[in-house]
C-alpha positions in Angstrom: -0.1 0.0 -0.3 1.1 3.5 -1.1 1.1 6.1 1.7 1.5 10.1 0.7 1.6 13.1 2.9 -1.2 15.3 2.5 0.4 18.4 3.3 -2.3 19.9 5.7 -3.2 16.3 7.3 0.1 14.4 7.4 0.5 10.4 6.5 -2.6 8.8 4.8 -3.3 5.7 3.0 -3.5 6.2 -0.9 -7.3 5.2 -0.9 -8.1 8.4 0.2 -6.8 10.3 -2.7 -7.4 11.3 -6.4 -5.1 11.8 -9.0 -5.2 15.3 -10.8 -3.0 15.0 -13.7 0.1 17.2 -14.3 0.7 19.9 -12.4 1.8 23.7 -13.1 -0.6 23.2 -17.1 -2.0 26.9 -17.7 -5.2 26.7 -18.7 -5.7 28.8 -22.3 -6.4 32.5 -21.9 -8.8 32.5 -24.8 -10.5 28.6 -25.0 -13.2 30.0 -27.7 -10.0 31.2 -30.2 -8.8 27.9 -30.0 -9.0 25.8 -33.1 -10.0 21.7 -32.5 -5.9 20.5 -32.9 -4.7 23.2 -30.3 -7.6 22.0 -28.0 -7.0 18.6 -28.0 -3.6 19.2 -27.5 -4.2 20.8 -24.2 -6.8 18.6 -23.1 -5.0 15.1 -24.0 -1.9 15.5 -24.4 0.9 16.0 -21.0 3.9 14.8 -20.3 5.4 11.0 -19.2 9.0 11.7 -18.1 10.9 8.8 -16.1 11.9 9.8 -13.2 10.0 13.3 -10.9 7.5 14.0 -12.3 5.2 17.0 -10.7 1.6 16.2 -9.9 -2.1 17.9 -8.8 -3.7 15.7 -5.9 -6.7 15.7 -4.1 -7.3 14.5 -0.3 -10.9 13.4 -1.2 -12.0 11.7 1.8 -9.7 13.6 3.9 -9.5 17.8 4.3 -10.4 17.6 0.3 -7.5 20.1 -0.1 -5.3 19.8 -3.9 -1.9 20.2 -3.5 1.3 19.7 -5.7 3.4 17.0 -5.5 6.8 15.8 -7.1 6.4 11.5 -7.7 9.2 9.4 -8.6 7.5 7.3 -11.8 10.2 5.0 -11.3 9.7 4.0 -7.8 6.4 5.2 -7.2 7.6 7.4 -4.1 6.9 10.7 -3.5 9.2 14.0 -2.6 7.9 17.3 -1.4 3.6 17.5 -1.4 3.0 21.2 -1.2 0.3 23.1 -0.5 -1.7 24.4 -3.2 -1.8 28.8 -3.0 
């Protein structure tokens, strides 16, 4: 079982969390102006690195707060969770 540290509640079991995708993906400034190909790239294309990767997580069964965390995709180990500001 994976142990995830919520920056607000402390270490908790992985079943309390939901994955929110890649961290740091900015929403388009004018989504109405995007063509279909650009919109599809924004919605569906994300990085898939081997190693440390910044992700968004929500403590769904706890404080319900979102936070960014860096997870090593090779070892599945969480590094430095940061509270969402």
